[in-house]
N, C-alpha and C positions, 0 to 999 in steps of 0.2 A: 588128458583132456582132448576131446574131439572137436573139430571145427563145427561140426553139426550141432554141438550143444551150446554154442556161444550165440548169444543173442546180438542182433544188429551188426553194423560195420561189415556188411558182405563185401564191399568194394575192397577192403583191406585184406580179407580173407583171399579173394581172387588174386590180388597182387602177390601175396606171400606164397601162394601155391605156384603161380608162374614163375617166381624167382627160383624155386626149388627145381622145377623141371627144366628151366633154361640154364641152371647152374650159374646164375647171376645173382648171387645173395650178397647184399651189402655187408661189409665186415662189422659195421657198427650201426645200430638203428636206435632211434628214440621213439617209444610208444607214448604218446602224449595226447591231451585232449580233455573232453568232458569227464568229470568225476563219475565213477560208478558205471563206466561204459565197457568195461571188460578188457582193459589192456593187459593185465596179468594173465588171466585165462587164455587170451589170444596168443600170448607169448608161449604158454605151455603147449597149446595146440600145435603151434608152428613147430616147436622143437620136436614134439612127438611125430609129426608128419615128417620132418627132416630125417630123423633117426629110423623111421619105420623101414622094415626090409621087404614089405609087400604092400607098397602103397596102392591105394585105389585112386580114382580119378580126382577126387576132391577131398580125400580124408585118409587118415592112417588106418591100418587094418585092425588094430587093437588086439591082435592075437599073437604076433611075433614076439620073440624075447625082448626086443627094444621097447615095444609098446607096453608090454606088461611092466617093465621096470619104470617106464614114464608114468604110467598110471599110479605106481606106487611111489613116484618121486625118488627113485633110488638109482637112476641111470648114472654111471660113472663119469660120463662125459658131459653132464649138466652140473653146473656149479651156481649156486645162489649167494648173492652178497646183499646184506640188508642192515638197517640200523640196530645196534644192540647197546646195552647199557654196560657201564664199567670200563675203565680206562684200558684195561689189559684183555678185554674180551675180543672175540672175533665171531664172524658169521658161522664159521665151522663149528665153534664151541656151542652154539645154540641152534644148530641145524634141526636136530630132532624135534625140538619144540616147534620150530617155524614149519617143518614138514607136517607135523600133526594138525596144526591150525589151517595150513593151506589145503590139505586134503579135505577138511571139513568145509572150508569155504574159499574156492579159487578166486572169488571176487574180494579178497582180503584188502582192507584199506589201512592207512597209517594209524588212525585212531584205535582200531581193533587190536592191531599188533601191539601198539604201545600199552594198551590196557592189559592184554594178555601177558605181555613180557614184563609188565610192572615197570615201564619206563616213566619215572615221575619227574625227571629232569631231562637233560639233553641226551637224545640217542642219536648215534651217527654210525656211518660206516668208517671203520677204523683204518689207520695207517697199516695196521697189521693185515688187514684184509687185502690191501693193495699189494703187500709183500707176498701173501700167499698166491695171489693172481700171477705175480711175476714168476713164481716157481712152477705153477701149473702150465703156464704158456710154454715153458720150455720142454714139457713132456709130450709124448705121443698120445693120440686119443686111444682109449682103451678098446672101444668097440666100434663107434661110428667113425665116419670120415671127419667129423668136426668136434672141436671142443666149444661148448657154448657157456657163456657167462651171462647170467641175468642179474643186472644190478638194479635192485628195487629200491626206489626212493633215492636216487643219486644226489638230490639236492641236499641230502644230509652229509655228504662227503666234505671234509675239511679241505683247505686249500692245498695241504701237503698230499693228501690222499688223491686229490684230483690230478695234481701234477705228475704223481707216480704212474697214473693210469694213461695220461696224455700221450706218453711215448708209444704205447701200444696202439693207440688210435691213429697216431701219425704214421707209424711203420707197422702195420698189421702183420701178425705171424700167419703163415699159411693155414687155411682151414680152421681159423679161429674166429668165432662171432661174438659180438657183444650186443646185448639187448638192454637199453636203459628204459626203465619204466618209472615215469615221474608223475607226481601230483602238482608240482610247482616248478616246471623247467625254467621259468624266468630267472631263477637264482642260480642256475648252472653256469659255469664259467663260459664265456663266449667262445674260448678257444676249444672247448669240449663240444659245445653245440655245433660249431662250424664243421666238425668232423663226423656228425652223426646224420644219417639219412632219417628225416622226420616223417613219421606216420601219425596223422592227426585223426583221433577217434572222435566220432560224432555222438551225440546223445541218442540212446536207443529209442527207436519209434514207440510211441504210446500203443499203437495197435499190436506190435510185436510183443511188447511186455504184457499187454492185456490177455493175448491169446496164451501166453506161457503161464501166467499166474492162474488163469482160469483152469487150465489143465492140472496145474500143481495143487490148487486149492478149489476144487469144485463145489465145496460147501459154501463158498463166499459169493455174494451177489456182484454182478458185473459193475454195477454203479459204485459199490464200495471199493472194489479194486481200482477202478479208474480214478476215483478220488484220491486214493493213497498215491497212485503213480503221479498225479498231477502235483499233489502237495509236496512230494519229495523229489520233484523236478527230474523224474526218469532216472534216478540213481538206484541202481539194482540193489546195492547192499542196504541202503536205507529203507527201501520199499520192503525188503524181505524182514528187516528188523521190526518194522511197523506192523506188519502182518502177524509176526510171531510175538508181538507184545513187548519187544525189547526197547522200544523207545517211548518214553513218557513225555509227549509234547506239552501237556498241560503244565507239568512242573517246570519245564524250561521257559514256557510262555509266562507263567506267574513270576519266575525269577526275573525275566526281562522286564515285566511291568513294574515290579518293586524297584529294580535298579534304576530305569529311567526316571521314575518318580524322584528317587533320591539324587540323581544327577541334576534334575531340574532344581531341586532344593539346596544343592551344595553351596550356593551363594549365601544361604541362610546358615550362619554358624551353628545354630541349635540342631541342625539336622546332620552335622558332620559325624557325631558319635554313631548314629544309625548307619550312616554310609560305611564307616570303618567296620562296624559289626558285620555288614553285609559282605564286605571285601574278605573279612576273616573267615566267614562261612564258606564262601566259594573257593577260597584257597585250600580248604580242606577236601575239596573234591579231588578225584584223580584227574590227572593232567588231560587225558582225552576228553573227559566231560567238560573241562574248562574250555578247551579248544572248540568243542561242539557248540558251547554257549556262545562264544564270540561269532562262530559262523552263522548260527541261527539269528543272533542279533543283527548281523550285518544284512541277512536276507530280509528280515522284517523292515529294516530302515530303508533299504533300497526300494522295496515294494511300496512302502508308504509314500515315498517321494513320487513314484510313478502316478500315484492317485491324484496328484496335483494336476496332472495333464490329462487323465482319462479316468474320471471318477466312477464309471460304470464298469471298468475292466475287472475281470475275475482275477483275483491275485491270491497267491498262497506265500506263506502259510495263513489260514484263516485263524484269528484269535477271537475267542468268545469269552469276555470277562466283563463283569458289571461296571468295573472302574476304568475301563480302557476303551477308547474308541480310535481305531486306526486312522480314520479320516480326519479327526480332530488333531491327532499326533502329527500328521502329514503337514499341517499348517506351520509346523516349526522347522520343516525341512525345505530348504530353498536352494536355488542355483548358487547362492553365495556361500553356503555351508556344507552342501552334500558332498562335494569332492574331498574337502578336508575331513569330514566325518568318516567317509568310507576309507580314505587313506590311513586315518588314525586306527581304525579297526583292523585293517589288513596288516599294518605294521605291528600292532599288538599281538595278532595271531602268530606272526612270524617270530616275534621276540619270545612269546610264551612257549612255542614249540622248540625253541633252541636252548634258552638258558636262563630266562627271566624268573625272578622271584614273583610268584603269582599274586601274593597280597599287595606288594608294592606296585606291580604292574596294573592290577585292577583299580586301585586307589588313584593312580596317576591318570589312568584312562577315564575314570569317572569324572574327575575334576575337569579334564580337558573337554570331555563331551558335553558337560554341563555348560560350560562357557560357550561353546559353539551353538548349543540349543537356545541359549538364552540371548544370543545376539539378535 
């Protein structure tokens, strides 16, 4: 991955390049911030630049042996660790699968990996992964001056796994680098956070994304591309999926509308069987789709609440449905319940991603949400 191919966050690129040339590279970093802002591809570009044997002023050469291996993700001094399924599995066991999907989409996100890897329950970075890291750290680098460990989605590490890595962050080995790439760093142990240099990624600018997608898809109109960028809040992965027809927003919105109606009616005992049926149906979805539903629902509710303060504001996502009016729905969202509702949804997202039974979780969420909306 080249620096020049990464959209946005040019200030972080500049800092990373300066760190390499000054030989003042932090031994442990956290790439965090806006979702879909390119944290993972930035890490790949940085490592390729670090290993490059004929660096240019602001990018890797792309021609030396190290760069060729990095482009194929087969460099022996780069080690990936990521969530996997199965109690006895490890990242090394599933690297070929991870390598294949990452080469296809360097902007890989958690939902896509879980779907591809068929993680329907809890996926995590195993204790076995930490033991493998312990072994590799004691070895010399094969080719480069550094050994680099990319820990993708470190928030999925258990307490035991985190503690096994903590020693290496406290007492770093020479020429060993850790790059943590998180979608939810708030759940990381404070003792780990305190030992990481944080690089915060900002949302990619609309104009930069518009220029890029106009070049990639010249057959699409500018207005259409800009609409998709705004609707997906400048999230590169979601924009690409929408353009390629991989996201069916109408189905998600229809699901949301049916669900909210049933939540409102939950106090009427006659509607409970319908609500149970709805929960049974969504529990049959793959886990990434269930997580996406909660995420979209949270976005709709937050945007509806903002309409109470600025009715004329242009908000996304736009829902066109004959039996649903976002402004009328906004009347049920007040300063007295919005924080509890958002907290309820955020916690449900976290529980579902870790270990929850989806049918029970959605049923409990529905009753709780119905009570808050009816107050």
